[in-house]
C-alpha positions as CSV (number, residue, x, y, z in Angstrom):
1,X,64.7,-58.4,15.0
2,X,63.6,-54.5,14.4
3,X,63.8,-53.5,11.3
4,X,66.1,-50.2,10.7
5,X,64.0,-48.6,8.3
6,X,60.4,-48.5,9.8
7,X,60.9,-50.2,13.2
8,X,58.7,-53.0,12.7
9,X,59.5,-56.1,15.4
10,X,60.2,-59.2,13.1
11,X,61.0,-62.4,14.2
12,X,64.7,-63.1,14.7
13,X,64.9,-65.5,11.8
14,X,63.3,-62.9,9.6
15,X,65.4,-62.1,6.3
16,X,62.8,-59.3,5.5
17,X,60.9,-56.8,7.2
18,X,57.0,-58.0,7.2
19,X,55.9,-54.3,7.2
20,X,58.0,-52.5,4.4
21,X,59.5,-55.9,3.1
22,X,63.2,-54.4,2.9
23,X,66.0,-56.7,3.4
24,X,67.2,-56.5,7.2
25,X,70.8,-56.6,7.8
26,X,72.5,-59.0,10.1
27,X,73.7,-56.5,12.4
28,X,70.3,-55.1,13.3
29,X,69.5,-55.0,17.1
30,X,67.5,-57.7,18.6
31,X,63.8,-58.0,19.7
32,X,63.1,-56.1,23.0
33,X,59.9,-55.8,24.7
34,X,60.0,-51.8,24.7
35,X,59.6,-51.4,20.8
36,X,56.8,-49.2,21.6
37,X,58.8,-46.7,23.0
38,X,58.2,-43.6,20.9
39,X,62.1,-42.4,21.5
40,X,63.5,-45.5,20.5
41,X,61.2,-45.6,17.0
42,X,62.4,-42.1,16.0
43,X,66.2,-43.2,16.7
44,X,65.6,-46.3,14.3
45,X,64.0,-44.6,11.8
46,X,66.6,-43.6,9.4
47,X,64.6,-41.8,6.4
48,X,62.9,-38.6,6.8
49,X,60.0,-37.2,4.9
50,X,60.3,-34.6,2.6
51,X,58.2,-31.8,4.9
52,X,60.9,-32.4,7.4
53,X,63.8,-31.6,4.8
54,X,62.0,-28.6,3.7
55,X,65.1,-26.7,4.5
56,X,67.6,-28.8,2.4
57,X,65.2,-29.1,-0.5
58,X,63.3,-25.8,-0.6
59,X,59.2,-25.0,1.1
60,X,57.5,-25.2,-2.0
61,X,59.2,-28.4,-3.2
62,X,58.9,-30.0,0.1
63,X,55.1,-29.6,0.3
64,X,54.4,-30.8,-3.3
65,X,56.6,-33.7,-2.6
66,X,54.9,-34.6,0.9
67,X,51.1,-33.8,-0.7
68,X,52.2,-36.4,-3.4
69,X,53.5,-39.3,-0.9
70,X,50.8,-38.5,1.5
71,X,47.9,-39.2,-1.6
72,X,49.5,-41.6,-3.3
73,X,51.9,-43.4,-1.4
74,X,50.3,-43.5,2.1
75,X,51.6,-46.6,3.5
76,X,55.5,-45.4,2.6
77,X,54.7,-41.9,4.2
78,X,53.6,-43.2,7.3
79,X,56.0,-45.8,7.8
80,X,58.9,-43.1,7.6
81,X,56.6,-40.4,9.7
82,X,58.4,-39.9,13.0
83,X,55.9,-39.8,15.7
84,X,57.6,-37.2,18.3
85,X,59.4,-34.1,17.1
86,X,56.8,-31.5,17.9
87,X,53.5,-30.2,16.7
88,X,54.4,-27.4,14.5
89,X,55.8,-28.7,11.6
90,X,52.9,-30.9,11.0
91,X,50.2,-28.4,12.3
92,X,51.7,-25.7,9.8
93,X,51.2,-28.5,6.5
94,X,47.8,-29.3,7.5
95,X,46.8,-25.1,7.8
96,X,48.6,-24.6,4.6
97,X,45.6,-25.4,1.9
98,X,42.8,-24.2,4.2
99,X,44.4,-20.9,4.4
100,X,44.8,-20.4,1.0
101,X,41.2,-20.9,0.6
102,X,40.4,-18.9,3.2
103,X,42.5,-16.1,2.0
104,X,40.9,-15.8,-1.5
105,X,37.4,-16.4,-0.3
106,X,38.4,-13.0,2.0
107,X,39.9,-11.4,-1.1
108,X,37.0,-12.0,-3.7
109,X,33.7,-11.3,-1.4
110,X,35.0,-8.9,1.4
111,X,35.5,-5.2,1.0
112,X,38.8,-3.9,1.7
113,X,38.6,-2.3,5.4
114,X,37.6,-5.9,6.4
115,X,40.0,-7.9,4.7
116,X,43.0,-7.2,7.1
117,X,40.7,-8.2,9.9
118,X,39.2,-11.3,8.7
119,X,42.7,-12.5,7.1
120,X,44.3,-12.4,11.1
121,X,41.5,-14.9,12.0
122,X,41.9,-17.3,8.8
123,X,44.6,-19.9,10.4
124,X,42.4,-20.3,13.7
125,X,39.6,-22.4,12.0
126,X,41.9,-25.2,10.6
127,X,44.1,-25.1,13.6
128,X,40.8,-25.8,15.8
129,X,39.8,-28.2,13.2
130,X,43.0,-30.4,13.6
131,X,43.2,-29.8,17.4
132,X,39.8,-31.2,18.3
133,X,39.6,-33.8,15.8
134,X,43.2,-35.5,16.8
135,X,42.1,-35.0,20.5
136,X,38.4,-36.9,19.6
137,X,40.3,-39.6,17.5
138,X,42.9,-40.3,19.9
139,X,40.7,-41.1,22.7
140,X,38.8,-43.5,20.5
141,X,42.1,-45.2,19.3
142,X,42.8,-45.3,23.1
143,X,39.9,-47.3,23.8
144,X,40.7,-49.9,21.1
145,X,44.6,-50.3,22.7
146,X,46.5,-47.6,21.1
147,X,49.0,-46.5,23.8
148,X,51.6,-43.6,22.0
149,X,51.4,-40.2,22.6
150,X,49.1,-37.7,21.7
151,X,51.6,-36.5,18.7
152,X,51.1,-39.9,16.9
153,X,47.5,-39.0,16.5
154,X,48.1,-35.3,15.6
155,X,50.7,-35.6,13.1
156,X,48.4,-38.5,11.0
157,X,45.7,-35.8,11.4
158,X,47.5,-32.8,10.1
159,X,49.3,-34.7,7.3
160,X,46.0,-36.0,6.1
161,X,44.7,-32.7,5.8
162,X,46.2,-33.1,2.2
163,X,43.0,-34.2,0.8
164,X,42.0,-30.6,1.2
165,X,43.5,-30.0,-2.4
166,X,40.9,-32.2,-3.8
167,X,37.9,-29.9,-2.0
168,X,39.4,-27.1,-3.9
169,X,39.3,-28.7,-7.3
170,X,36.1,-30.3,-6.7
171,X,34.6,-26.9,-5.8
172,X,36.3,-25.3,-9.0
173,X,34.9,-27.9,-11.0
174,X,31.7,-28.0,-9.7
175,X,31.6,-23.5,-10.5
176,X,32.9,-24.1,-14.1
177,X,30.5,-27.0,-15.0
178,X,27.6,-25.1,-13.5
179,X,28.1,-21.9,-15.2
180,X,28.5,-23.6,-18.6
181,X,25.9,-26.2,-18.8
182,X,22.4,-25.0,-19.8
183,X,19.9,-27.6,-19.9
184,X,17.9,-28.4,-16.8
185,X,18.9,-32.0,-16.9
186,X,22.4,-31.2,-17.3
187,X,22.5,-29.2,-14.0
188,X,20.2,-31.7,-12.5
189,X,23.0,-34.3,-12.8
190,X,26.0,-32.0,-11.6
191,X,23.8,-31.7,-8.7
192,X,23.3,-35.5,-7.7
193,X,27.8,-35.9,-8.8
194,X,28.8,-33.2,-6.8
195,X,27.9,-34.4,-3.3
196,X,29.2,-38.1,-4.3
197,X,32.5,-36.1,-5.3
198,X,32.4,-34.3,-2.4
199,X,31.9,-37.2,0.0
200,X,34.7,-39.2,-1.8
201,X,37.1,-36.4,-1.4
202,X,36.1,-35.2,2.1
203,X,35.1,-38.4,4.2
204,X,36.4,-41.3,2.3
205,X,39.8,-40.6,1.4
206,X,40.6,-39.2,4.5
207,X,39.3,-41.9,6.5
208,X,41.8,-44.2,4.6
209,X,44.5,-42.1,4.9
210,X,43.6,-42.1,9.2
211,X,43.1,-45.9,9.1
212,X,46.8,-46.2,6.9
213,X,48.2,-43.9,9.4
214,X,47.1,-44.5,12.7
215,X,48.3,-48.4,12.0
216,X,51.7,-47.4,11.4
217,X,52.1,-44.6,13.9
218,X,50.4,-46.5,16.8
219,X,51.7,-49.5,15.8
220,X,48.2,-51.3,16.2
221,X,46.3,-53.7,13.8
222,X,44.4,-52.7,10.9
223,X,41.1,-53.6,12.5
224,X,42.0,-51.6,15.6
225,X,42.6,-48.3,13.6
226,X,39.5,-49.0,11.4
227,X,37.4,-49.8,15.1
228,X,38.4,-46.4,16.5
229,X,37.8,-44.6,13.4
230,X,34.4,-46.3,13.3
231,X,34.0,-45.3,16.8
232,X,34.9,-41.4,16.2
233,X,32.2,-41.5,13.4
234,X,29.4,-42.6,15.3
235,X,30.3,-40.1,18.1
236,X,30.3,-37.6,15.3
237,X,27.2,-38.4,14.0
238,X,25.4,-38.4,17.2
239,X,26.9,-35.3,18.5
240,X,25.9,-33.4,15.1
241,X,22.1,-35.4,15.4
242,X,22.0,-34.1,19.1
243,X,23.1,-30.2,18.2
244,X,20.5,-30.3,15.1
245,X,17.6,-31.4,17.5
246,X,18.6,-29.0,20.4
247,X,18.5,-26.2,17.3
248,X,15.2,-27.3,16.1
249,X,13.7,-27.7,19.8
250,X,14.5,-23.9,19.8
251,X,13.5,-22.8,16.9
252,X,10.6,-24.5,16.4
253,X,8.5,-22.9,19.1
254,X,9.4,-19.7,17.6
255,X,8.0,-20.0,14.2
256,X,4.9,-21.5,15.8
257,X,4.4,-18.4,18.0
258,X,5.0,-15.9,15.3
259,X,2.5,-18.1,13.2
260,X,-0.2,-17.4,15.7
261,X,0.1,-13.6,15.6
262,X,-2.9,-12.1,13.7
263,X,-2.3,-10.0,10.9
264,X,-3.6,-6.4,10.9
């Protein structure tokens, strides 16, 4: 029996949904083999996310409510998130915070003639990040048995960019504490604490959102979602290590050669 609120397939005798724990009406559709159909799932889901209702409740209000739900109630958010409907809407949500940071950086540190030129390229970085991350993670999820479309993965990745706000807050707090703390010991402690905070906000929290979101969006087990993310992290780490080694192999001979040039 399919839950009308989240689309989860329950047993025919279930009175409450095993996923969202809401009471299943007696008129609910029977369980069918096409439960994994993306079109059927989106037809069943009644409630829409705040971001999908931004024309009704206002852009700023929709963004704030969506951010709050993604961060503090991810299970509820990803349970009602549509897994089809285009890439534009979630992409817009995902690039807002990075674009704000990029525009602020350009306004503070670049001269006026170059500001307009650089602002044109501000959205390109966040857009590429979301698309590339989604593509790699989708491949990893496919390896562990996820068979839903790319949109399901893309939407989870885009909405999980809500954690970028913590990067902004952490960076601002670091700067404020750095200019206000005088003792060397205090600055040393701050330098040790900052990487921990950044790791929690840029790695651990997004990974938790990924696992919760992919479990719901792809209708897979938590273990499958966790394994898919683990494979993704291993591939990213291996690629980063290989890139670092290739740069060392090119730079080290140049440094060694320059050190052998006799001084005049």
